[in-house]
C-alpha positions in Angstrom: 44.1 57.5 -0.8 41.5 55.0 0.3 37.8 54.5 -0.5 35.2 53.3 2.0 34.0 49.7 2.0 30.8 50.5 0.1 32.3 52.2 -2.9 33.1 49.2 -5.2 31.9 45.9 -3.8 32.5 43.9 -6.9 33.3 44.5 -10.6 34.2 42.9 -13.9 37.0 44.2 -16.1 36.6 43.7 -19.8 40.3 44.2 -20.8 43.1 41.9 -21.7 45.6 41.1 -19.0 49.0 42.7 -19.5 50.9 39.4 -19.3 50.8 37.2 -22.4 51.9 33.6 -22.4 55.4 33.3 -23.9 56.5 30.1 -22.1 55.2 27.6 -19.5 56.2 29.7 -16.5 54.3 32.7 -17.8 51.2 30.5 -17.8 51.2 30.2 -14.0 49.1 32.9 -12.3 50.4 32.4 -8.7 52.9 30.0 -7.2 54.9 29.1 -4.2 57.4 26.2 -3.6 56.8 23.4 -1.2 57.4 19.8 -0.4 54.0 18.9 -1.7 52.5 21.0 -4.5 48.7 21.6 -4.9 47.3 22.9 -8.1 44.6 25.5 -8.4 42.2 26.3 -11.2 40.2 29.5 -11.0 38.4 31.6 -13.5 40.0 34.9 -12.5 39.0 36.3 -15.9 35.5 35.9 -17.3 36.6 35.2 -20.9 39.4 34.4 -23.2 40.0 36.6 -26.2 39.7 35.1 -29.6 42.1 36.1 -32.5 40.7 37.8 -35.5 43.3 36.4 -37.8 42.6 33.7 -40.3 43.4 30.8 -40.2 43.2 30.4 -36.5 46.3 29.1 -34.9 46.6 26.9 -31.7 47.8 29.7 -29.5 46.7 30.3 -25.9 45.3 33.8 -25.9 45.1 36.5 -23.3 42.0 36.8 -21.1 39.7 39.7 -20.3 37.3 40.6 -17.5 38.9 40.5 -14.1 36.7 38.8 -11.6 37.1 40.2 -8.0 35.1 37.3 -6.4 37.2 34.6 -8.1 40.4 36.5 -7.3 39.4 36.4 -3.7 39.1 32.6 -4.0 42.7 32.4 -5.1 43.6 34.5 -2.1 41.6 32.2 0.1 43.5 29.2 -1.2 46.8 30.9 -0.6 45.7 32.0 2.9 44.7 28.4 3.8 48.0 27.0 2.6 50.0 29.6 4.6 48.0 28.8 7.7 48.6 25.1 7.3 52.3 25.7 6.8 52.4 27.8 10.0 50.6 25.2 12.0 51.6 21.7 13.2 49.1 19.9 11.0 51.7 18.5 8.6 54.6 18.6 11.1 57.5 20.0 9.1 56.0 19.3 5.6 55.3 22.4 3.7 52.7 22.9 1.0 53.3 24.7 -2.2 50.9 25.8 -4.9 50.5 26.6 -8.5 47.4 28.5 -9.4 46.2 28.9 -13.0 43.6 31.1 -14.6 41.1 29.2 -16.7 39.4 32.3 -18.0 36.1 30.4 -17.7 37.3 28.5 -20.8 37.6 24.8 -21.1 40.5 25.0 -23.6 42.6 27.2 -21.2 41.8 24.9 -18.3 42.8 21.8 -20.3 46.2 23.4 -21.0 46.6 23.9 -17.2 45.6 20.4 -16.5 48.2 19.1 -19.0 50.9 20.9 -17.0 49.6 19.3 -13.8 50.0 15.9 -15.4 53.6 16.5 -16.5 56.2 14.6 -14.7 57.7 16.1 -11.6 60.9 18.0 -12.1 60.7 17.5 -15.9 62.5 20.2 -17.6 60.2 20.1 -20.6 56.9 19.7 -18.7 56.3 16.6 -20.7 53.4 14.2 -20.0 54.7 10.6 -20.4 52.4 8.0 -21.9 52.2 4.9 -19.8 49.9 1.9 -19.5 50.3 2.0 -15.7 50.6 5.3 -13.8 50.7 3.6 -10.4 54.3 4.8 -9.8 54.1 8.0 -11.8 54.8 11.2 -9.9 53.1 14.2 -11.6 53.9 17.9 -11.0 51.1 18.2 -8.4 49.6 15.8 -5.9 46.1 17.4 -5.9 44.1 20.1 -7.5 41.6 22.7 -6.1 39.0 24.0 -8.6 37.6 24.7 -11.0 35.2 27.6 -10.6 32.6 26.3 -13.2 31.1 22.8 -13.6 31.7 22.8 -17.4 35.4 23.3 -16.8 35.5 20.8 -14.0 34.0 18.1 -16.1 36.7 18.4 -18.8 39.6 18.7 -16.3 38.3 15.9 -14.1 38.3 13.5 -17.1 41.9 14.4 -17.8 43.1 14.2 -14.2 41.3 10.8 -13.9 44.0 9.4 -16.2 46.4 9.5 -13.2 43.7 9.6 -10.5 44.9 13.0 -9.3 42.4 14.2 -6.6 40.4 17.3 -7.6 38.5 19.2 -4.9 36.2 21.9 -6.3 34.8 24.7 -4.1 32.3 25.9 -6.6 31.3 23.3 -9.3 27.9 22.0 -8.3 26.6 20.2 -11.4 24.8 17.0 -10.4 26.5 14.9 -13.0 29.9 15.3 -11.2 28.6 13.0 -8.4 28.9 10.1 -10.9 32.0 8.3 -9.6 32.2 6.1 -12.7 32.8 9.0 -15.0 34.5 11.3 -12.5 36.3 8.9 -10.1 38.8 11.5 -8.7 36.4 14.5 -8.3 35.3 15.8 -4.9 33.7 19.0 -3.8 33.1 20.9 -0.6 29.6 22.0 -1.6 26.3 20.1 -2.2 25.4 19.2 -5.7 22.8 21.0 -7.8 20.3 18.2 -6.9 20.0 19.8 -3.4 20.0 23.3 -4.8 17.2 22.6 -7.3 15.2 20.8 -4.7 15.6 23.7 -2.3 14.4 26.1 -5.0 11.4 23.9 -5.7 10.6 23.7 -2.0 10.7 27.5 -1.8 8.5 27.8 -4.9 6.0 25.3 -3.5 5.8 26.9 0.0 5.3 30.3 -1.6 2.3 29.0 -3.6 3.9 29.4 -7.1 3.5 27.0 -9.9 3.9 29.0 -13.1 7.5 30.2 -13.5 10.2 31.0 -16.1 13.8 29.7 -16.3 16.8 31.4 -17.8 20.1 29.6 -18.0 23.4 29.7 -19.9 23.8 27.4 -22.8 26.7 25.4 -21.4 27.1 22.1 -19.5 26.5 23.7 -16.1 23.3 25.6 -17.3 21.9 22.6 -19.1 22.4 20.1 -16.3 21.0 22.6 -13.7 18.0 23.2 -15.9 17.5 19.4 -16.3 17.7 18.8 -12.6 15.4 21.7 -11.8 12.9 20.4 -14.4 12.8 17.0 -12.7 12.3 18.5 -9.3 9.6 20.9 -10.6 7.7 18.2 -12.3 7.7 16.1 -9.2 6.3 19.0 -7.2 3.6 20.1 -9.7 5.5 23.2 -10.7 5.3 24.1 -14.4 7.9 25.9 -16.4 6.1 28.5 -18.7 9.3 29.2 -20.7 12.9 28.4 -20.9 15.5 30.8 -22.3 19.1 29.8 -23.0 21.7 32.5 -23.3 25.1 31.9 -25.0 27.9 30.9 -22.6 30.3 33.5 -23.9 29.8 37.3 -24.0 31.8 37.3 -27.3 29.0 35.4 -29.0 27.5 37.6 -31.7 23.9 36.5 -30.8 24.3 37.2 -27.1 22.6 40.6 -27.0 19.8 39.5 -29.3 19.0 36.5 -27.1 19.0 38.7 -24.0 16.5 41.0 -25.7 14.3 37.9 -26.6 14.5 36.7 -23.0 13.3 40.1 -21.7 10.5 40.2 -24.3 9.4 36.7 -23.1 9.3 37.8 -19.5 7.3 40.9 -20.3 4.9 39.0 -22.5 4.1 36.3 -19.9 2.2 38.5 -17.5 1.1 35.6 -15.3 4.8 34.5 -14.7 6.0 36.6 -11.8 8.9 34.3 -10.7 12.0 33.7 -12.7 14.7 31.1 -11.9 18.2 32.1 -13.1 21.0 29.7 -13.6 23.8 31.9 -15.0 27.2 33.2 -14.4 27.6 36.6 -12.8 28.6 38.5 -15.9 25.5 37.0 -17.7 23.2 38.1 -14.9 24.8 41.6 -15.0 23.9 42.0 -18.7 20.4 40.6 -18.2 19.5 42.8 -15.3 20.7 46.0 -17.0 18.3 45.2 -19.9 15.5 44.3 -17.4 15.9 47.6 -15.6 15.6 49.5 -18.9 12.3 47.7 -19.6 11.0 48.2 -16.0 10.6 44.5 -15.4 9.5 43.8 -11.8 9.5 40.1 -10.8 10.8 37.8 -8.1 14.2 36.4 -9.2 15.4 33.2 -7.7 19.2 33.2 -7.8 21.4 30.1 -8.1 24.5 29.8 -5.8 26.6 31.2 -8.6 25.4 34.8 -8.2 23.1 34.9 -5.2 25.7 36.7 -3.1 27.2 38.8 -5.9 27.7 42.3 -4.5 28.6 43.6 -8.0 25.1 42.8 -9.1 23.3 43.9 -6.0 24.9 47.4 -6.4 23.7 48.0 -10.0 22.0 51.4 -10.2 18.2 51.1 -9.7 18.4 47.4 -8.9 15.4 47.8 -6.6 13.2 48.3 -9.7 13.7 44.6 -10.6 11.6 43.5 -7.7 12.8 40.9 -5.2 15.9 38.7 -5.4 16.0 35.6 -3.3 18.6 33.0 -3.7 20.6 30.1 -2.3 24.3 30.5 -1.2 26.7 28.0 0.2 26.7 27.9 4.0 29.6 30.0 5.3 31.8 29.5 8.3 34.2 31.6 10.3 36.3 33.6 7.8 37.6 36.2 10.2 41.2 35.1 9.8 40.8 35.5 6.0 39.4 39.0 6.5 42.5 39.9 8.5 44.7 38.4 5.8 43.1 40.8 3.3 43.7 43.8 5.5 47.4 42.9 5.4 47.5 41.9 1.8 49.3 45.1 0.7 52.3 43.9 2.6 52.5 40.7 0.7 55.1 40.3 -2.1 53.7 40.2 -5.6 56.6 38.6 -7.5 54.9 35.2 -7.7 51.3 36.4 -7.9 50.3 38.0 -11.2 46.7 38.2 -10.1 47.6 40.4 -7.2 49.8 42.6 -9.4 47.0 43.1 -12.0 44.5 43.9 -9.2 46.8 46.6 -7.8 47.3 48.0 -11.2 43.6 48.2 -12.0 42.8 49.6 -8.6 45.3 52.4 -9.2 44.0 53.4 -12.6 40.4 54.0 -11.5 41.0 55.1 -7.9 40.3 58.7 -8.6 36.6 58.1 -9.6 33.5 58.0 -7.5 31.4 54.9 -7.1 29.2 55.1 -10.2 32.0 55.9 -12.5 34.4 53.5 -11.0 33.0 50.3 -12.5 32.7 52.0 -15.9 36.3 53.0 -15.8 37.5 49.5 -15.1 35.3 48.0 -17.8 36.6 50.3 -20.4 40.3 49.6 -19.8 42.2 48.0 -22.6 45.5 46.2 -22.6 47.3 49.2 -24.0 45.9 51.5 -21.4 46.9 49.0 -18.7 50.5 48.9 -20.0 50.5 52.7 -20.6 49.4 53.6 -17.1 51.5 51.0 -15.3 54.3 53.4 -14.6 52.4 56.7 -14.7 50.0 55.9 -11.9 50.9 55.5 -8.3 49.9 52.2 -6.6 47.0 53.0 -4.3 45.6 50.5 -1.8 42.0 50.7 -0.7 41.4 49.4 2.8 38.5 47.0 3.2 37.6 47.0 -0.4 38.2 43.3 -0.9 36.4 42.6 2.4 33.4 44.4 1.0 33.3 42.1 -2.0 33.7 38.8 -0.2 31.1 36.1 -1.0 31.5 34.1 2.3 30.1 30.8 0.9 32.7 30.5 -1.8 35.6 31.6 0.5 34.6 29.1 3.1 34.3 26.2 0.6 37.7 27.1 -0.9 39.4 27.0 2.5 37.6 23.8 3.3 38.9 22.2 0.1 42.5 23.0 0.9 42.2 21.7 4.4 40.6 18.5 3.1 43.6 17.9 0.9 46.0 18.8 3.8 44.3 16.2 6.1 44.6 13.6 3.4 48.3 14.4 3.0 48.7 14.1 6.8 47.3 10.6 6.6 49.8 9.6 3.9 52.7 11.2 5.8 52.3 9.3 9.1 54.9 6.7 8.2 56.6 8.4 5.3 59.1 11.1 4.6 56.9 13.5 2.6 59.7 15.8 1.9 60.5 13.3 -0.7 58.2 14.1 -3.7 57.9 10.4 -4.5 56.8 9.4 -1.0 53.2 8.9 -2.2 51.3 9.0 -5.4 48.1 10.9 -6.2 46.0 7.8 -6.4 47.1 6.9 -2.8 46.1 10.4 -1.7 42.8 9.9 -3.4 42.0 6.9 -1.3 43.0 8.8 1.8 40.8 11.7 0.9 37.7 9.5 0.8 38.0 9.0 4.6 38.9 12.5 5.6 36.9 14.0 8.5 37.0 17.7 9.1 35.8 19.8 12.0 33.9 22.8 10.7 32.1 25.1 13.1 32.3 22.4 15.8 30.7 19.9 13.4 32.2 16.9 11.7 32.0 17.0 7.9 33.2 14.5 5.4 32.8 13.4 1.8 29.9 11.1 1.0 30.1 8.1 -1.4 29.5 10.6 -4.3 32.4 12.8 -3.3 30.1 15.5 -2.1 30.3 17.3 1.2 26.9 17.4 2.8 26.1 20.9 4.0 23.2 23.3 4.1 22.4 26.4 2.2 21.8 30.0 3.3 18.6 31.5 1.9 19.6 35.0 0.9 17.3 37.9 0.4 18.3 41.2 -1.3 16.7 43.8 0.9 16.9 47.5 0.7 18.1 49.0 4.0 18.7 52.7 4.4 18.7 53.2 0.7 21.3 50.5 0.0 20.6 47.0 -1.3 21.9 44.6 1.3 22.2 40.8 1.0 20.9 39.2 4.2 20.5 35.6 5.3 16.8 35.1 5.6 16.8 31.4 6.5 18.8 28.2 6.5 17.9 25.3 4.2 18.9 21.9 5.6 19.7 19.8 2.6 19.3 16.5 4.5 16.0 17.3 6.1 14.7 19.4 3.3 13.3 22.2 5.4 13.8 25.9 6.2 15.1 27.1 9.6 14.6 30.7 10.7 16.6 32.6 13.3 13.8 34.9 14.4 10.3 35.9 13.6 11.3 39.0 11.6 13.1 36.8 9.0 10.2 34.4 8.9 7.9 37.3 8.1 10.2 38.2 5.2 9.9 34.7 4.0 6.1 34.6 4.3 5.9 37.9 2.5 6.9 36.2 -0.7 3.5 34.5 -0.8 1.8 37.8 -1.5 3.1 37.6 -5.1 1.0 35.4 -7.3 2.6 33.3 -10.0 0.1 30.7 -11.2 -1.4 29.8 -14.5 -4.9 29.3 -13.0 -6.7 30.2 -9.9 -6.2 27.9 -6.9 -8.8 25.2 -6.6 -10.4 25.2 -3.1 -10.7 22.1 -0.9 -13.5 20.0 -2.2 -12.4 20.7 -5.8 -9.9 19.1 -8.1 -7.9 20.3 -11.0 -9.0 19.3 -14.5 -6.3 19.8 -17.1 -7.4 21.8 -20.1 -6.1 21.8 -23.6 -2.9 23.4 -22.4 0.2 21.2 -22.5 1.0 22.3 -18.9 -0.7 20.6 -16.0 -0.6 23.9 -14.1 -3.2 25.3 -16.4 -6.5 23.8 -15.4 -10.1 24.2 -14.5 -11.6 23.5 -11.0 -14.3 20.9 -10.7 -16.1 19.3 -7.7 -14.9 16.0 -6.3 -17.5 13.3 -7.1 -19.4 11.4 -4.5 -17.3 9.3 -2.1 -14.2 11.4 -3.0 -12.8 14.4 -1.3 -9.9 16.9 -1.4 -8.7 18.7 1.7 -6.0 20.9 0.2 -5.8 23.5 -2.5 -4.8 22.7 -6.0 -5.1 19.0 -5.7 -4.5 16.9 -8.8 -7.0 14.3 -7.8 -9.6 13.6 -5.2 -8.9 11.1 -2.6 -11.2 8.1 -2.4 -12.6 7.5 1.0 -10.5 4.9 2.7 -11.3 1.2 3.2 -14.9 1.5 2.2 -15.7 2.6 5.7 -16.2 6.3 4.8 -18.4 8.2 2.4 -18.5 11.7 1.1 -21.0 13.9 -0.7 -20.1 15.9 -3.9 -17.7 18.8 -3.2 -16.6 17.3 0.1 -13.5 18.3 2.0 -13.5 15.2 4.2 -14.9 11.7 4.5 -17.6 10.8 6.9 -17.6 7.6 8.7 -20.3 5.2 7.4 -23.0 4.3 9.8 -22.6 0.7 11.0 -25.8 -1.3 10.8 -26.6 -4.6 12.4 -29.7 -6.2 13.9 -29.4 -4.5 17.3 -31.1 -5.5 20.5 -32.9 -2.1 20.5 -34.3 -2.6 17.0 -38.1 -3.0 17.1 -38.0 -6.0 14.8 -35.3 -7.7 16.9 -37.4 -7.1 20.0 -40.4 -8.6 18.3 -38.4 -11.7 17.3 -36.8 -12.0 20.7 -40.3 -11.9 22.3 -41.4 -14.7 19.9 -38.3 -16.7 20.9 -38.9 -16.0 24.6 -42.5 -17.1 24.2 -41.3 -20.3 22.6 -39.0 -20.9 25.5 -41.8 -20.3 27.9 -44.0 -22.6 25.9 -41.3 -25.4 26.0 -41.0 -25.0 29.8 -44.8 -25.0 30.1 -45.0 -28.3 28.1 -42.3 -29.7 30.3 -44.2 -28.9 33.4 -47.5 -30.3 32.0 -45.8 -33.5 30.9 -43.9 -33.9 34.2 -47.1 -33.6 36.2 -48.9 -36.1 34.0 -46.1 -38.5 33.7 -48.2 -41.7 34.2 -51.0 -40.8 31.8 -51.4 -42.7 28.6 -50.9 -39.6 26.4 -47.4 -39.0 27.9 -46.6 -42.7 27.7 -47.9 -42.8 24.1 -45.5 -39.9 23.3 -42.5 -42.0 24.0 -42.2 -41.3 27.7 -40.7 -38.4 29.6 -37.1 -39.0 28.4 -37.9 -38.7 24.7 -40.2 -35.8 25.3 -37.5 -34.0 27.3 -34.9 -34.6 24.6 -37.3 -33.2 22.0 -38.3 -30.2 24.2 -34.6 -29.6 25.0 -33.9 -29.5 21.2 -36.7 -27.0 20.7 -35.3 -24.9 23.6 -31.8 -24.9 22.0 -33.4 -23.9 18.6 -35.1 -21.0 20.2 -31.9 -20.1 22.0 -29.9 -20.1 18.8 -31.9 -17.1 17.5 -30.2 -15.0 20.1 -26.9 -15.4 18.3 -28.4 -13.8 15.1 -28.9 -10.5 17.0 -26.6 -7.6 18.0 -23.0 -7.1 16.8 -21.8 -10.2 14.9 -18.7 -11.8 16.4 -16.6 -14.8 15.4 -18.1 -16.8 18.2 -21.7 -15.9 17.3 -21.1 -16.6 13.6 -19.6 -20.0 14.3 -22.2 -20.9 17.1 -25.5 -19.9 15.6 -25.7 -22.2 12.6 -24.0 -25.2 14.3 -26.3 -24.9 17.3 -29.4 -24.6 15.2 -28.3 -27.5 12.8 -27.4 -29.9 15.5 -30.4 -29.1 17.7 -32.9 -29.4 14.8 -31.3 -32.6 13.7 -31.7 -34.0 17.2 -35.3 -33.0 17.3 -36.1 -34.5 13.8 -34.2 -37.7 14.8 -36.4 -38.2 17.9 -39.6 -37.5 15.9 -38.4 -39.9 13.2 -38.1 -42.6 15.9 -41.6 -41.8 17.1 -43.0 -42.1 13.6 -41.4 -45.5 13.2 -42.8 -46.6 16.6 -46.3 -45.5 15.7 -46.2 -47.2 12.3 -44.7 -50.3 13.9 -47.4 -50.5 16.5 -50.4 -50.3 14.1 -49.0 -52.0 11.1 -50.5 -55.4 10.1 -48.4 -56.0 7.0 -45.8 -58.7 8.0 -43.2 -57.5 5.5 -43.5 -53.9 6.7 -43.5 -55.2 10.3 -40.2 -56.9 9.7 -38.7 -53.9 8.0 -39.8 -51.5 10.8 -38.5 -53.9 13.4 -35.1 -53.8 11.8 -35.2 -50.0 11.5 -36.6 -49.3 15.0 -33.4 -48.9 17.1 -34.1 -45.7 19.0 -30.7 -44.8 20.6 -28.4 -45.9 17.8 -30.6 -44.1 15.3 -30.7 -40.8 17.2 -27.0 -40.9 17.9 -26.2 -41.8 14.3 -28.5 -39.2 12.7 -27.3 -36.4 15.1 -23.6 -37.6 14.9 -23.6 -37.1 11.1 -24.8 -33.5 11.5 -22.1 -33.0 14.2 -19.5 -34.2 11.7 -20.8 -31.9 9.0 -20.7 -28.9 11.3 -17.2 -29.8 12.6 -15.8 -30.1 9.1 -17.5 -26.8 8.2 -16.1 -25.0 11.2 -12.6 -26.4 10.6 -12.2 -26.0 6.8 -14.4 -23.1 6.0 -15.5 -21.5 9.2 -18.1 -18.6 9.2 -16.6 -15.2 9.9 -17.6 -11.6 10.4 -18.0 -9.7 7.1 -18.5 -6.1 6.3 -21.1 -5.5 3.6 -20.6 -2.3 1.7 -23.5 -2.7 -0.8 -25.3 0.3 0.8 -23.5 3.5 -0.2 -23.4 5.3 3.2 -23.6 2.3 5.5 -21.7 -0.7 6.5 -23.7 -3.9 7.3 -22.0 -6.1 9.8 -23.0 -9.7 9.1 -21.9 -13.2 9.3 -20.5 -14.8 6.2 -21.2 -18.4 6.3 -17.8 -19.3 5.0 -19.0 -21.9 2.6 -22.5 -21.9 1.0 -21.9 -25.5 0.1 -21.4 -26.5 3.7 -24.4 -24.4 4.8 -26.5 -26.1 2.1 -25.3 -29.6 3.1 -26.3 -28.9 6.7 -29.8 -27.7 5.7 -30.1 -30.4 3.1 -29.3 -33.1 5.7 -32.0 -31.8 8.0 -34.4 -31.7 5.0 -33.6 -35.3 4.2 -34.4 -36.4 7.7 -37.5 -34.4 7.7 -38.6 -35.9 4.4 -38.1 -39.5 5.7 -40.0 -38.5 8.8 -42.8 -37.0 6.7 -43.1 -40.3 4.6 -43.4 -42.5 7.8 -45.8 -40.1 9.4 -47.9 -39.9 6.3 -48.3 -43.6 6.2 -49.6 -43.6 9.7 -51.9 -40.7 9.3 -55.1 -42.9 9.7 -54.1 -44.5 13.0 -56.2 -44.0 16.2 -57.4 -40.5 16.1 -57.2 -39.3 19.7 -53.6 -40.6 20.2 -52.3 -40.5 16.7 -49.2 -38.2 16.3 -48.6 -39.2 12.7 -50.9 -36.7 11.1 -49.6 -33.9 13.3 -46.1 -34.8 12.6 -47.0 -34.7 8.9 -48.4 -31.2 9.3 -45.3 -30.1 11.3 -43.0 -31.4 8.5 -45.1 -29.7 5.9 -44.8 -26.4 7.8 -41.0 -27.0 7.9 -40.8 -27.6 4.2 -42.9 -24.6 3.2 -40.9 -22.3 5.5 -37.5 -23.4 4.2 -38.6 -23.5 0.6 -39.8 -19.9 0.9 -36.6 -19.0 2.8 -34.2 -19.9 -0.1 -35.3 -17.2 -2.6 -36.0 -14.7 0.1 -32.5 -15.2 1.7 -30.8 -15.0 -1.7 -32.5 -11.7 -2.6 -32.4 -9.9 0.8 -29.6 -7.7 2.0 -29.0 -5.3 4.8 -29.3 -5.6 8.5 -32.5 -7.5 8.4 -31.0 -10.5 6.6 -30.4 -12.4 9.9 -34.0 -11.7 10.7 -35.1 -13.7 7.7 -33.4 -16.8 9.0 -34.7 -16.1 12.5 -38.3 -16.0 11.2 -37.8 -19.3 9.3 -36.2 -20.9 12.3 -39.1 -19.7 14.5 -41.8 -20.8 12.0 -40.4 -24.3 11.5 -39.7 -24.7 15.2 -43.1 -23.4 16.3 -44.7 -25.6 13.6 -43.1 -28.8 14.8 -43.4 -27.9 18.5 -47.1 -27.1 18.2 -48.0 -30.0 16.0 -46.1 -32.4 18.2 -47.1 -31.3 21.7 -50.1 -29.0 21.7 -52.7 -31.7 20.8 -51.4 -33.8 23.7 -51.5 -30.8 26.0 -55.0 -30.1 24.9 -56.1 -33.7 25.7 -54.2 -33.6 29.0 -55.9 -30.3 30.1 -59.3 -30.3 28.4 -60.1 -33.9 27.7 -59.0 -35.7 30.8 -61.7 -38.3 30.4 -60.0 -39.6 27.3 -56.6 -39.6 29.0 -57.3 -42.8 31.0 -56.2 -46.4 30.6 -59.7 -47.6 29.9 -60.4 -45.0 27.3 -57.1 -45.7 25.8 -57.7 -49.5 25.6 -61.2 -48.8 24.2 -59.6 -46.7 21.4 -57.0 -49.4 20.7 -59.5 -52.3 20.5 -61.8 -50.2 18.4 -59.1 -49.5 15.9 -57.9 -53.1 16.0 -61.5 -54.3 15.4 -61.8 -52.0 12.4 -58.5 -53.0 11.0 -59.1 -56.8 11.4 -62.5 -56.6 9.8 -64.4 -58.8 12.3 -62.5 -58.4 15.5 -64.9 -57.1 18.2 -63.5 -55.6 21.3 -65.7 -55.7 24.3 -65.8 -52.7 26.8 -66.3 -55.0 29.8 -63.0 -56.6 30.4 -59.9 -57.7 28.5 -60.8 -61.5 28.9 -64.4 -61.1 27.7 -63.0 -59.0 24.7 -60.8 -61.9 23.8 -63.5 -64.6 23.9 -66.0 -62.5 22.0 -63.4 -61.7 19.4 -62.6 -65.4 18.9 -66.2 -66.4 18.7 -66.9 -63.6 16.2 -64.1 -64.7 13.9 -65.2 -68.4 14.1 -68.8 -67.7 13.4 -67.9 -65.5 10.6 -65.8 -68.2 9.0 -68.5 -70.8 9.5 -71.2 -68.8 7.8 -68.9 -67.5 5.0 -69.5 -69.2 1.7 -65.9 -69.1 0.8 -64.8 -71.1 3.8 -63.4 -74.4 2.7 -61.5 -77.0 4.7 -61.1 -74.7 7.7 -59.9 -71.7 5.7 -61.4 -68.3 6.3 -61.4 -65.3 4.0 -61.9 -61.8 5.5 -61.2 -58.3 4.3 -59.7 -55.5 6.3 -61.2 -52.1 5.5 -59.0 -50.4 3.1 -57.0 -53.6 2.3 -57.4 -56.3 -0.3 -59.2 -59.6 0.5 -57.1 -61.8 2.9 -57.3 -65.5 2.7 -56.1 -67.6 5.6 -56.8 -70.2 8.1 -59.1 -69.8 11.1 -57.3 -68.0 13.9 -56.8 -69.8 17.1 -58.7 -68.6 20.1 -55.7 -66.8 21.7 -54.6 -65.0 18.5 -56.6 -61.9 19.1 -55.4 -61.6 22.7 -51.8 -61.8 21.5 -52.3 -59.1 18.8 -53.9 -56.7 21.3 -51.1 -57.2 23.8 -48.5 -56.5 21.1 -50.2 -53.3 20.2 -50.3 -52.3 23.8 -46.7 -53.1 24.4 -45.7 -51.3 21.2 -47.5 -48.2 22.1 
């Protein structure tokens, strides 16, 4: 009699097995001889019974709770080994196996591991103690298993003594990746690090941040919880509560702690997502209690139970809500499914697990689905022995196929093939029919380099001994009244993203977002989370982002500051706005006004050039130093006006470097020429012999101009080389950027201006001394006024420049440059232009001579200049001086005393007749 595939997908039997351990051979669950033996460790039973006698004796006890899913893994190992033996992979070398039941108990697993370590062909299964196991040949060359991480940790430490390779298809604890503590451990699945990261990614993408976690209180549960906690914290997911359940069902506090966990879930109404890291029989007990309390949540399943059919077929499982989990990626297991269909033809002499399965199947075969699982759970050891001969053995077609968890089956087969390929590598140049052909530690080194082809893809162990693969995202979905486990998506562990086969499955994934599981309401863009008094960061208030900050996503922990000071944002902003860039543009009204002033100055310079050129031979032009000097001064003024152009529009490196240097050198050239003119005028009309000698030494026009201007050129050159001006962005205005030139070195800028001021001051002193010279042609007093205007402008400039900011800062310097330039230009040239244009009668040689002789007459006291002719002026002058001396009472022995207006009394001898003539000619030649 056969049941259909849906009747009993998966179950747990809570009875003792009928085969107690009397000797070492009884300890083996399934075995087969071969040239190379591979060990297997699987938790075929869920628990080991504990004796009630006191004192407790060190006796290996029987186990209870037959696990169909793990039993299928033992069959998968056997199937893989048979396929390898029937293939040419090992070319004549056969694999054997010894599979042991750990009963999910470390103690039982350690006993099995001791037998693995025993010496090959040892009659007493003794483990020899050695300091060097390099040549030691143990009972097995490699081990597949165990089912649980806690067991694998203990076994791996023991197997590491002889470096026996251990390849687990199910132990996923992250700590097992540590090759220092577990040097011989490998696995064909990803570590929990990837699983917990995948869970966290699912939680984040679904918009949840307030969740609960339930785990078993064993190494696997604690390490998984720790890894998940780290991932959750990194992704701003808060764990509202953690509940730890005892690792063993026999624990007296188990049911109490399950009730407490359910109460916690019911009490935390805002927690609608529960992550569960537990073994299948723990989940079974938890869910039954949850169904009784009408708990409806989203349950995130770990790889341990996400594909457990025995849990998905619990009555009223749909009332629990939605179960979504992560299972190991499966491959093609069609050959294993065919193996299961023919399993009833296999011999059972060397497979106690298969014999027990057949016995249990026969006892409860007469019951329907709902009573079937209860029947198996209530079987005891006595009933099992009692019914062994009374019940016919009945085989149920496709029952095992219905209970397959593809991920675990695939990883088990992969583990066996990885070991087989490593053996193949060792057997290339050796006779592996000899058990001592190679040692386990040599196989371990070979295993590190094994490359397998799985589903047309190359897979291999990484440096941590893990096999990189992806996860299937599984969804428990009710279809036609039955709970089906479907693959909703694929999670790529390397890329950290979800891949969907079609839009329908993507919709199922997005539907998870409809469930809210948050401590606080989501903060909108423009807001930021403010943590309250709660210890959890997920419980917060929403406040607006301050000025110049923004948030563009929901539930942001902090507001972003607008980048690079080039953006600004108002309060409660979702984005940054680019700051307005300000500079003194060509289109600015003030810039236009200043440009007009500069243009007018240029036109004024050109006009003066034209006037002076047309009146080249007039005394005024000649008295101004000649056309060459005038051109040089006017050219300097032109360059100064031109330099103002570089203060306007977008600042560039070229403009910043050019404007100050051009202004400084041009102004220095202008002042240098004016200084020479001041010296010349003072020299021409000075009667003090000492001053005359000093001025003659100083008056060297070309060297003086070159030297004065050259010094400024050197100053500017050093400035441009060592601390060059550059374009600077001024962020002092909140919503604007001021583009301006940074002078590079205020000291260099000050030295340049200070040098000009020093020249101007010297020029001012010389011009001031000559302020009372001939009025119509005297430039000294106008030069004095020009220098005063310059000083006043630049003295005012310093505090104004230091306190001004913004785009009009260059305009301040332009104004000062224009004022000082206009002041000097107008004071130097406009009086002459006025004489040339409006007083042409005074711009003649005769008028000029008249003025000179008149001034000389006044200066000498008694020198009279005639207006008739130069000769008559000389004679009259000599006669006047002689008569004066003769009639002077103080004249003694030919000496003559006379007083120059404004000067002290001068005593001297009587001048010769031609002295006056010589003095006049000198003044004329000097001017």
